[in-house]
N, C-alpha and C positions, 0 to 999 in steps of 0.2 A: 712694210715698215715693221719693226719690232717695238712692242710697247710694254714696259713693266710699270706696274702700279702697286703701291703698297698701301693697303687700307690703314684707317685710324687704329691706334692701339697696339702698333707693332705687329701686325698680323703679317702672315706670309706673303711674299711678293706674288702677284698674279701676273702672268705673261702671255701675250697674244703675239704669235710670230708673223701673221700676214695681214696686218691693219691696212686699210685703204683710206680710211677717213678717220679722223679722230676730232672731236669737239669736247674741250675742256670748259667746265662751268664753274661759277663761283658759288657760294654758299646760299644765294638766293635763286638758283637755276638759271642765271644770266650767262650765256655763252660768252667766254673771253678769248678763245683762240680755236681756230680750226687749222688743221693740217691735212693735206690731200697729197696723197701719192700719185703722181701723174704716169710717170714712166719709170723704168728701173734708173733709180739714182737721182730721181727729180722729185722734191718735195716742196710743196708751195704752201706758205703760211698766211693767214688771214687774221686781222684782228680787228676790233670794232672801229677803230679810226680809218680803216681801209675802206674806200669807197664801194668796193665789191662785197663786202662782209655780209649784207642783207641777202644779197643774190646767192652767194655760196650757201647761206644757211637755208635758204628757200629751196635750192636744188638738192639739198641733203633731206628735205622734207621737215626741216625745223623752222618754225615761224616765231616771230618776235611778237610779243604782246604789247611792247611799248618800244619807244623810240630811244636809241641809244645816245647819250650826250657824254662827250669826252671831256673830262674835267682835268685840268693840269694844275 
């Protein structure tokens, strides 16, 4: 996967051309979204409301310090 990120303050865009896993966090260091490249052309996304979210984070070496509660 190709990822482009622009830091705060209108800094230059940083690009990674071969990302296999991406974790997006909120301002409080809580993971909000995980993207994993499985095979060429296949990308799987996981969100906190998905039942496998905690397992995917654990497999990536990211532990949760608290239980997620989904509020709608």
